[in-house]
N, C-alpha and C positions, 0 to 999 in steps of 0.2 A: 709787433712793436707794442701792440693793442695789448694784447696776456701778458708781455711783460710790466706794463706799467699799471694796469689792474693788480699783480700779485705784490705789489709796492704797496699799495696802498693800507693806508690803518683800515683794521679791518673794524665795519659798519656794520648796522642794519640791514636785512633784505630789502631787496629792490623795491622801490616802490614808482610801478606801471600806471600811468595816465592818459588821457588821449592828448594829443599835441594838437590846436586847429590850424591846419595850414593845407596845402596841396604838395608840400613834400617837405622834408625835412631839411636838405637846402645846404648851404655851407654855414649857415648861424642857426642851426636844429637844435646842438648842445646848449649854447644859450637861450634859445628860445623856450626851451624846456626848462633852462632856471628859473626863467621869469616867470612864465607861467604856474609855474608850483610854486612860486612865490607869493602868486596873485589870490592862489585855489586853496592852501593848501597852510601846515602850520607853518609862522614867518618864522619861529623859535628857532627850529631845526638847523642844524648847521652842514651844507654841502661837503659829502666825500668827493661824490660827482657825479656827470650827467650826460645819458646819451640818447640821441634822437634814433629810434629803429621804425622804418618803413615795412610793414607787410599787405598781403592780400584786404586786410581792415582799416586800413588807412593807417595814419602816424602817431606812433607811439612814443613816450618818454619813460627812460626807467632811469629814476636816480633812487643813489645810495646816500645815506645819510646816519652821521654820529647819532649813535644811541645818549 
């Protein structure tokens, strides 16, 4: 389902990864990605999608934006 939804999204800028400071992504991880990105990065950019991903190095957000 996620792959189909991703294909239907408008084409945007490349993903912008950044660290999400928490123990794990959890249920609200994607929402926290958006909140953290707005606090730390350019507030004038518009979201297409954000996703929280866990790796062996920690939790990371991958957000895609309209250019």
